[in-house]
C-alpha positions as a Markdown table, in Angstrom:
| # | Residue | x | y | z |
|---|---|---|---|---|
| 1 | Unk | 138.1 | 61.9 | 192.5 |
| 2 | Unk | 137.9 | 61.2 | 188.9 |
| 3 | Unk | 135.4 | 58.7 | 187.4 |
| 4 | Unk | 138.3 | 56.5 | 186.5 |
| 5 | Unk | 139.5 | 56.2 | 190.2 |
| 6 | Unk | 135.6 | 55.5 | 191.4 |
| 7 | Unk | 135.2 | 52.8 | 189.0 |
| 8 | Unk | 138.4 | 51.3 | 190.2 |
| 9 | Unk | 137.1 | 51.3 | 193.9 |
| 10 | Unk | 133.7 | 50.1 | 192.6 |
| 11 | Unk | 135.6 | 47.1 | 191.0 |
| 12 | Unk | 137.5 | 46.5 | 194.4 |
| 13 | Unk | 134.0 | 46.4 | 196.2 |
| 14 | Unk | 135.1 | 49.5 | 198.1 |
| 15 | Unk | 132.2 | 51.5 | 197.7 |
| 16 | Unk | 131.8 | 54.7 | 200.3 |
| 17 | Unk | 128.4 | 54.8 | 202.3 |
| 18 | Unk | 127.9 | 58.4 | 200.8 |
| 19 | Unk | 129.3 | 59.9 | 197.6 |
| 20 | Unk | 128.6 | 63.0 | 195.8 |
| 21 | Unk | 128.4 | 63.1 | 192.1 |
| 22 | Unk | 129.3 | 66.6 | 190.7 |
| 23 | Unk | 129.1 | 68.0 | 187.3 |
| 24 | Unk | 127.2 | 67.9 | 184.2 |
| 25 | Unk | 129.4 | 65.4 | 182.2 |
| 26 | Unk | 126.8 | 62.5 | 181.4 |
| 27 | Unk | 129.1 | 59.6 | 179.7 |
| 28 | Unk | 131.1 | 59.0 | 182.8 |
| 29 | Unk | 128.3 | 59.6 | 185.2 |
| 30 | Unk | 126.2 | 57.0 | 183.3 |
| 31 | Unk | 129.1 | 54.4 | 183.6 |
| 32 | Unk | 129.6 | 55.1 | 187.1 |
| 33 | Unk | 125.9 | 54.8 | 188.0 |
| 34 | Unk | 125.8 | 51.4 | 185.8 |
| 35 | Unk | 128.8 | 50.2 | 187.8 |
| 36 | Unk | 127.2 | 50.7 | 191.2 |
| 37 | Unk | 124.1 | 49.3 | 190.1 |
| 38 | Unk | 125.9 | 46.2 | 189.1 |
| 39 | Unk | 128.0 | 45.9 | 192.1 |
| 40 | Unk | 124.9 | 46.2 | 194.4 |
| 41 | Unk | 122.5 | 43.2 | 194.6 |
| 42 | Unk | 119.8 | 45.3 | 195.3 |
| 43 | Unk | 117.2 | 47.3 | 193.4 |
| 44 | Unk | 118.1 | 51.0 | 192.9 |
| 45 | Unk | 115.8 | 53.6 | 194.9 |
| 46 | Unk | 115.5 | 56.9 | 193.5 |
| 47 | Unk | 114.7 | 60.0 | 195.3 |
| 48 | Unk | 114.4 | 63.7 | 194.0 |
| 49 | Unk | 115.5 | 66.2 | 196.3 |
| 50 | Unk | 113.4 | 69.0 | 194.4 |
| 51 | Unk | 110.3 | 66.8 | 195.6 |
| 52 | Unk | 111.3 | 65.4 | 199.0 |
| 53 | Unk | 113.6 | 67.4 | 201.6 |
| 54 | Unk | 116.8 | 66.1 | 202.4 |
| 55 | Unk | 116.1 | 65.6 | 205.8 |
| 56 | Unk | 113.1 | 63.1 | 204.9 |
| 57 | Unk | 115.6 | 61.4 | 202.6 |
| 58 | Unk | 118.0 | 60.8 | 205.4 |
| 59 | Unk | 115.2 | 59.8 | 207.9 |
| 60 | Unk | 114.4 | 57.0 | 205.1 |
| 61 | Unk | 117.9 | 56.0 | 205.2 |
| 62 | Unk | 118.0 | 55.8 | 208.9 |
| 63 | Unk | 115.1 | 53.6 | 209.1 |
| 64 | Unk | 116.0 | 49.9 | 209.2 |
| 65 | Unk | 114.1 | 47.6 | 206.5 |
| 66 | Unk | 112.4 | 44.6 | 207.7 |
| 67 | Unk | 112.9 | 42.9 | 204.3 |
| 68 | Unk | 116.4 | 44.1 | 203.1 |
| 69 | Unk | 119.7 | 44.7 | 204.9 |
| 70 | Unk | 121.4 | 46.6 | 202.0 |
| 71 | Unk | 120.1 | 49.5 | 200.0 |
| 72 | Unk | 121.1 | 51.7 | 197.2 |
| 73 | Unk | 119.9 | 55.4 | 197.3 |
| 74 | Unk | 120.3 | 57.7 | 194.3 |
| 75 | Unk | 119.4 | 61.4 | 195.2 |
| 76 | Unk | 119.0 | 63.5 | 192.1 |
| 77 | Unk | 118.4 | 67.2 | 191.8 |
| 78 | Unk | 120.9 | 67.7 | 195.0 |
| 79 | Unk | 120.8 | 71.6 | 194.3 |
| 80 | Unk | 117.5 | 71.8 | 195.3 |
| 81 | Unk | 118.2 | 71.1 | 198.9 |
| 82 | Unk | 120.6 | 74.1 | 199.4 |
| 83 | Unk | 119.1 | 77.2 | 201.3 |
| 84 | Unk | 118.2 | 80.4 | 199.6 |
| 85 | Unk | 118.2 | 82.5 | 202.4 |
| 86 | Unk | 120.6 | 85.8 | 202.6 |
| 87 | Unk | 120.5 | 86.5 | 198.9 |
| 88 | Unk | 119.2 | 89.4 | 197.1 |
| 89 | Unk | 115.7 | 89.3 | 195.5 |
| 90 | Unk | 117.1 | 89.4 | 191.9 |
| 91 | Unk | 119.5 | 86.5 | 192.6 |
| 92 | Unk | 116.9 | 84.7 | 194.2 |
| 93 | Unk | 114.7 | 85.2 | 191.4 |
| 94 | Unk | 117.4 | 83.9 | 189.2 |
| 95 | Unk | 117.9 | 80.7 | 191.0 |
| 96 | Unk | 114.3 | 80.0 | 191.2 |
| 97 | Unk | 114.3 | 79.9 | 187.5 |
| 98 | Unk | 117.1 | 77.9 | 187.3 |
| 99 | Unk | 116.1 | 75.6 | 190.0 |
| 100 | Unk | 112.7 | 75.0 | 188.8 |
| 101 | Unk | 110.7 | 77.6 | 191.0 |
| 102 | Unk | 108.0 | 76.7 | 193.6 |
| 103 | Unk | 110.3 | 74.4 | 195.6 |
| 104 | Unk | 110.2 | 75.2 | 199.2 |
| 105 | Unk | 113.4 | 76.8 | 200.5 |
| 106 | Unk | 115.5 | 74.4 | 202.5 |
| 107 | Unk | 117.2 | 75.4 | 205.6 |
| 108 | Unk | 120.8 | 75.1 | 206.6 |
| 109 | Unk | 119.9 | 72.5 | 209.1 |
| 110 | Unk | 119.6 | 69.9 | 206.3 |
| 111 | Unk | 123.4 | 70.3 | 206.1 |
| 112 | Unk | 123.8 | 69.5 | 209.7 |
| 113 | Unk | 121.7 | 66.6 | 209.4 |
| 114 | Unk | 123.7 | 65.2 | 206.4 |
| 115 | Unk | 126.8 | 66.0 | 208.3 |
| 116 | Unk | 125.5 | 63.8 | 211.4 |
| 117 | Unk | 124.7 | 60.9 | 209.0 |
| 118 | Unk | 128.0 | 60.9 | 207.1 |
| 119 | Unk | 129.4 | 60.6 | 210.6 |
| 120 | Unk | 127.6 | 57.7 | 211.4 |
| 121 | Unk | 125.9 | 56.2 | 208.3 |
| 122 | Unk | 123.3 | 53.2 | 208.6 |
| 123 | Unk | 125.1 | 49.8 | 207.7 |
| 124 | Unk | 124.3 | 48.3 | 204.4 |
| 125 | Unk | 123.3 | 51.7 | 202.9 |
| 126 | Unk | 125.0 | 53.1 | 199.8 |
| 127 | Unk | 123.8 | 56.7 | 199.1 |
| 128 | Unk | 124.8 | 58.6 | 195.9 |
| 129 | Unk | 124.2 | 62.3 | 195.8 |
| 130 | Unk | 123.8 | 63.8 | 192.3 |
| 131 | Unk | 124.4 | 67.6 | 191.9 |
| 132 | Unk | 124.5 | 67.7 | 188.0 |
| 133 | Unk | 122.8 | 70.9 | 186.9 |
| 134 | Unk | 125.9 | 73.0 | 186.6 |
| 135 | Unk | 129.1 | 72.4 | 184.6 |
| 136 | Unk | 132.6 | 72.2 | 186.6 |
| 137 | Unk | 134.3 | 75.0 | 184.8 |
| 138 | Unk | 133.5 | 78.3 | 183.2 |
| 139 | Unk | 130.7 | 80.7 | 184.1 |
| 140 | Unk | 129.1 | 77.9 | 186.4 |
| 141 | Unk | 132.2 | 77.2 | 188.7 |
| 142 | Unk | 131.1 | 79.9 | 191.3 |
| 143 | Unk | 127.6 | 77.8 | 191.7 |
| 144 | Unk | 129.6 | 74.3 | 191.6 |
| 145 | Unk | 131.4 | 75.8 | 194.5 |
| 146 | Unk | 128.3 | 76.7 | 196.4 |
| 147 | Unk | 127.2 | 73.0 | 196.0 |
| 148 | Unk | 130.5 | 71.6 | 197.1 |
| 149 | Unk | 130.4 | 74.0 | 200.1 |
| 150 | Unk | 126.9 | 72.8 | 201.0 |
| 151 | Unk | 127.8 | 69.1 | 200.7 |
| 152 | Unk | 131.1 | 69.5 | 202.3 |
| 153 | Unk | 130.3 | 66.8 | 205.0 |
| 154 | Unk | 130.7 | 64.4 | 202.1 |
| 155 | Unk | 134.5 | 63.4 | 201.7 |
| 156 | Unk | 133.9 | 61.2 | 198.6 |
| 157 | Unk | 133.3 | 63.5 | 195.8 |
| 158 | Unk | 133.4 | 62.2 | 192.0 |
| 159 | Unk | 134.1 | 65.1 | 189.6 |
| 160 | Unk | 132.4 | 64.8 | 186.2 |
| 161 | Unk | 134.5 | 67.4 | 184.1 |
| 162 | Unk | 133.9 | 67.9 | 180.2 |
| 163 | Unk | 136.1 | 66.0 | 178.0 |
| 164 | Unk | 139.0 | 67.9 | 176.3 |
| 165 | Unk | 138.8 | 67.1 | 172.4 |
| 166 | Unk | 142.0 | 65.1 | 172.7 |
| 167 | Unk | 140.4 | 63.2 | 175.6 |
| 168 | Unk | 137.3 | 62.7 | 173.7 |
| 169 | Unk | 139.3 | 61.6 | 170.5 |
| 170 | Unk | 140.7 | 58.7 | 172.7 |
| 171 | Unk | 137.6 | 57.9 | 174.2 |
| 172 | Unk | 136.0 | 57.7 | 170.4 |
| 173 | Unk | 138.7 | 55.3 | 169.7 |
| 174 | Unk | 138.0 | 53.0 | 172.4 |
| 175 | Unk | 134.1 | 53.1 | 171.8 |
| 176 | Unk | 134.7 | 52.5 | 168.1 |
| 177 | Unk | 137.1 | 49.4 | 168.7 |
| 178 | Unk | 134.4 | 47.8 | 171.0 |
| 179 | Unk | 131.6 | 48.5 | 168.5 |
| 180 | Unk | 133.8 | 47.1 | 165.5 |
| 181 | Unk | 133.4 | 50.6 | 163.8 |
| 182 | Unk | 136.4 | 51.6 | 161.6 |
| 183 | Unk | 136.8 | 55.5 | 161.1 |
| 184 | Unk | 139.3 | 57.2 | 159.2 |
| 185 | Unk | 141.5 | 59.4 | 161.5 |
| 186 | Unk | 140.0 | 62.6 | 159.6 |
| 187 | Unk | 136.4 | 61.2 | 160.1 |
| 188 | Unk | 137.1 | 60.5 | 163.9 |
| 189 | Unk | 138.3 | 64.1 | 164.3 |
| 190 | Unk | 135.4 | 65.6 | 162.5 |
| 191 | Unk | 132.8 | 63.6 | 164.5 |
| 192 | Unk | 134.7 | 64.9 | 167.7 |
| 193 | Unk | 134.4 | 68.7 | 166.5 |
| 194 | Unk | 130.9 | 68.5 | 165.1 |
| 195 | Unk | 129.8 | 67.0 | 168.4 |
| 196 | Unk | 131.7 | 69.4 | 170.6 |
| 197 | Unk | 133.7 | 66.6 | 172.2 |
| 198 | Unk | 130.4 | 65.3 | 174.0 |
| 199 | Unk | 131.4 | 61.6 | 174.5 |
| 200 | Unk | 127.7 | 60.9 | 175.3 |
| 201 | Unk | 126.6 | 62.0 | 172.0 |
| 202 | Unk | 129.6 | 60.3 | 170.2 |
| 203 | Unk | 128.8 | 57.0 | 172.0 |
| 204 | Unk | 125.2 | 57.4 | 170.5 |
| 205 | Unk | 126.4 | 58.1 | 166.9 |
| 206 | Unk | 129.1 | 55.1 | 167.0 |
| 207 | Unk | 126.3 | 52.7 | 167.9 |
| 208 | Unk | 124.2 | 53.8 | 164.9 |
| 209 | Unk | 127.5 | 53.9 | 162.6 |
| 210 | Unk | 128.1 | 50.3 | 163.7 |
| 211 | Unk | 125.1 | 49.2 | 161.3 |
| 212 | Unk | 126.9 | 50.8 | 158.4 |
| 213 | Unk | 129.2 | 47.9 | 158.1 |
| 214 | Unk | 132.1 | 49.2 | 156.3 |
| 215 | Unk | 135.1 | 51.9 | 157.1 |
| 216 | Unk | 133.7 | 55.3 | 157.5 |
| 217 | Unk | 135.8 | 58.1 | 155.8 |
| 218 | Unk | 135.2 | 61.9 | 156.3 |
| 219 | Unk | 133.1 | 62.2 | 153.2 |
| 220 | Unk | 130.9 | 59.6 | 154.5 |
| 221 | Unk | 130.3 | 61.4 | 157.9 |
| 222 | Unk | 127.6 | 64.0 | 156.7 |
| 223 | Unk | 125.5 | 61.4 | 154.9 |
| 224 | Unk | 125.6 | 59.1 | 158.3 |
| 225 | Unk | 125.5 | 61.7 | 161.1 |
| 226 | Unk | 123.0 | 64.6 | 160.8 |
| 227 | Unk | 125.0 | 66.7 | 163.4 |
| 228 | Unk | 128.3 | 66.3 | 161.3 |
| 229 | Unk | 127.4 | 68.5 | 158.6 |
| 230 | Unk | 130.3 | 70.6 | 159.6 |
| 231 | Unk | 132.5 | 67.7 | 158.0 |
| 232 | Unk | 131.2 | 69.1 | 154.6 |
| 233 | Unk | 132.9 | 72.4 | 155.6 |
| 234 | Unk | 136.1 | 70.6 | 156.5 |
| 235 | Unk | 135.8 | 69.0 | 153.2 |
| 236 | Unk | 135.7 | 72.4 | 151.4 |
| 237 | Unk | 138.4 | 73.6 | 153.4 |
| 238 | Unk | 140.7 | 70.7 | 152.7 |
| 239 | Unk | 139.9 | 70.7 | 149.0 |
| 240 | Unk | 140.7 | 74.3 | 148.7 |
| 241 | Unk | 143.8 | 73.9 | 150.5 |
| 242 | Unk | 144.9 | 71.1 | 148.3 |
| 243 | Unk | 144.0 | 73.3 | 145.1 |
| 244 | Unk | 141.4 | 70.7 | 144.2 |
| 245 | Unk | 139.1 | 72.8 | 142.4 |
| 246 | Unk | 136.4 | 70.0 | 141.4 |
| 247 | Unk | 136.3 | 68.7 | 144.9 |
| 248 | Unk | 135.8 | 72.1 | 146.2 |
| 249 | Unk | 132.9 | 73.1 | 143.9 |
| 250 | Unk | 131.4 | 69.7 | 145.0 |
| 251 | Unk | 131.6 | 70.4 | 148.6 |
| 252 | Unk | 130.3 | 73.9 | 148.2 |
| 253 | Unk | 127.2 | 72.6 | 146.1 |
| 254 | Unk | 126.6 | 70.1 | 149.0 |
| 255 | Unk | 126.6 | 73.0 | 151.6 |
| 256 | Unk | 124.2 | 75.1 | 149.5 |
| 257 | Unk | 121.9 | 72.3 | 149.1 |
| 258 | Unk | 121.9 | 71.7 | 153.0 |
| 259 | Unk | 121.3 | 75.2 | 153.8 |
| 260 | Unk | 124.7 | 75.6 | 155.6 |
| 261 | Unk | 125.7 | 78.8 | 157.0 |
| 262 | Unk | 128.5 | 80.0 | 154.5 |
| 263 | Unk | 130.3 | 82.5 | 156.6 |
| 264 | Unk | 131.2 | 79.7 | 159.0 |
| 265 | Unk | 132.8 | 78.1 | 156.2 |
| 266 | Unk | 134.9 | 81.2 | 155.3 |
| 267 | Unk | 135.9 | 81.2 | 159.0 |
| 268 | Unk | 137.3 | 77.7 | 159.0 |
| 269 | Unk | 139.0 | 78.6 | 155.5 |
| 270 | Unk | 140.5 | 81.7 | 156.7 |
| 271 | Unk | 141.9 | 80.1 | 160.0 |
| 272 | Unk | 143.6 | 77.4 | 157.5 |
| 273 | Unk | 145.1 | 80.3 | 155.2 |
| 274 | Unk | 146.4 | 82.0 | 158.3 |
| 275 | Unk | 148.2 | 79.2 | 159.9 |
| 276 | Unk | 149.6 | 78.2 | 156.4 |
| 277 | Unk | 151.1 | 81.6 | 156.0 |
| 278 | Unk | 152.6 | 81.4 | 159.5 |
| 279 | Unk | 153.9 | 78.0 | 158.7 |
| 280 | Unk | 155.5 | 79.5 | 155.5 |
| 281 | Unk | 157.0 | 82.4 | 157.2 |
| 282 | Unk | 158.5 | 80.4 | 160.0 |
| 283 | Unk | 160.0 | 78.1 | 157.6 |
| 284 | Unk | 158.5 | 75.1 | 159.1 |
| 285 | Unk | 159.1 | 71.7 | 157.5 |
| 286 | Unk | 156.6 | 68.7 | 158.1 |
| 287 | Unk | 153.6 | 68.4 | 159.9 |
| 288 | Unk | 155.3 | 67.6 | 163.3 |
| 289 | Unk | 157.2 | 71.1 | 163.2 |
| 290 | Unk | 153.6 | 72.7 | 162.4 |
| 291 | Unk | 151.9 | 71.0 | 165.3 |
| 292 | Unk | 154.7 | 71.7 | 167.6 |
| 293 | Unk | 154.9 | 75.4 | 166.6 |
| 294 | Unk | 151.1 | 76.0 | 167.1 |
| 295 | Unk | 151.1 | 73.9 | 170.7 |
| 296 | Unk | 154.0 | 76.3 | 171.9 |
| 297 | Unk | 151.8 | 79.2 | 171.1 |
| 298 | Unk | 148.7 | 77.8 | 172.8 |
| 299 | Unk | 147.1 | 76.5 | 169.9 |
| 300 | Unk | 146.4 | 72.7 | 170.1 |
| 301 | Unk | 145.8 | 71.2 | 166.7 |
| 302 | Unk | 145.3 | 67.7 | 165.3 |
| 303 | Unk | 147.9 | 65.8 | 163.6 |
| 304 | Unk | 145.9 | 65.6 | 160.4 |
| 305 | Unk | 145.0 | 69.3 | 160.9 |
| 306 | Unk | 148.7 | 70.0 | 161.0 |
| 307 | Unk | 149.1 | 68.0 | 157.7 |
| 308 | Unk | 146.4 | 70.0 | 156.0 |
| 309 | Unk | 148.3 | 73.2 | 157.0 |
| 310 | Unk | 151.4 | 71.9 | 155.6 |
| 311 | Unk | 150.0 | 70.9 | 152.3 |
| 312 | Unk | 148.2 | 74.4 | 152.1 |
| 313 | Unk | 151.5 | 75.9 | 152.9 |
| 314 | Unk | 153.5 | 73.9 | 150.3 |
| 315 | Unk | 151.0 | 74.3 | 147.5 |
| 316 | Unk | 150.4 | 78.0 | 147.6 |
| 317 | Unk | 153.0 | 80.9 | 147.5 |
| 318 | Unk | 153.2 | 83.7 | 150.2 |
| 319 | Unk | 151.6 | 85.9 | 147.9 |
| 320 | Unk | 148.6 | 83.5 | 146.9 |
| 321 | Unk | 148.0 | 83.0 | 150.6 |
| 322 | Unk | 147.7 | 86.7 | 151.3 |
| 323 | Unk | 145.5 | 87.2 | 148.4 |
| 324 | Unk | 143.3 | 84.4 | 149.4 |
| 325 | Unk | 143.0 | 85.9 | 152.8 |
| 326 | Unk | 142.1 | 89.0 | 151.0 |
| 327 | Unk | 139.3 | 87.4 | 148.9 |
| 328 | Unk | 137.9 | 85.5 | 152.0 |
| 329 | Unk | 137.4 | 89.0 | 153.7 |
| 330 | Unk | 135.6 | 90.4 | 150.6 |
| 331 | Unk | 133.3 | 87.0 | 150.1 |
| 332 | Unk | 132.6 | 87.2 | 153.8 |
| 333 | Unk | 131.6 | 90.9 | 153.4 |
| 334 | Unk | 129.6 | 90.3 | 150.2 |
| 335 | Unk | 127.6 | 87.6 | 151.9 |
| 336 | Unk | 126.5 | 89.9 | 154.6 |
| 337 | Unk | 124.9 | 92.3 | 152.3 |
| 338 | Unk | 122.5 | 92.2 | 149.6 |
| 339 | Unk | 123.5 | 89.6 | 146.9 |
| 340 | Unk | 121.9 | 87.6 | 144.2 |
| 341 | Unk | 123.2 | 84.1 | 145.3 |
| 342 | Unk | 125.6 | 82.9 | 148.2 |
| 343 | Unk | 127.0 | 80.2 | 146.0 |
| 344 | Unk | 128.1 | 82.6 | 143.3 |
| 345 | Unk | 129.9 | 84.9 | 145.9 |
| 346 | Unk | 131.7 | 82.2 | 147.5 |
């Protein structure tokens, strides 16, 4: 189930006796943890599967307390309970590095003990098993599938997947509204991109920005959010796309003072010029056509980004865009060779 579905069940007081939290994404997991703790009128008990065998934890859950009829148990590092038998020496060594090393290998009997408990859980006990070491997708998917198989007896699984940029942008809007923070659309999009759509980090930065006390523009962002220096790169790209020479030089000076990696700025600039050239060759009219055209080719872009591409395509001729791309290539090449000054090259 999704985190939203789990939160709805908690709100209806329909907590499952045993639940598996699966995936690395931390923002929604923190929300779900807090919701469970708030819905339970008992103190949360924490167990670490890398320190205590799963069988011992389940024995603890089976023991009826003389003082409390209800208990809330969180089991962290659930991957440590998985058996390591039947692997090659190399793969076992890799897993030892990933799983902390030195932890006694668990047997497959733990899975059977867990299955028996799930079939007949102790009344009044809520057990949350957290397997959060690996990401749901990408290179970690096979490892997550092994975790899912080991804990297959647990029928209630909450999947914590990373936010897409669009999802992170929508979540940012809600967090900002709740905090009373006003961000310009370009600033919001730059923040999402600079923080790699990590909503947990975004929430922390929004909390800090709430102290600023006035609307925040894309130009304000690098001064207020250290990790958002890339927004200065976007400012440079946008200024060049508008043929704003003065603002372009100001942004370049800022990047040089901050010690930014200038080939990265050229990469973004080349991308904007290429898209503007495509928009001009396709005879696109307006930001909505630009956005729809690139989305049909599998390249999702923000609405404000589509507007920037349209402005660049309007203000430069096809010949100027092609010459610009050639100059960007030459500047990138010169930055990677011996040169007197990066700013002069760019």
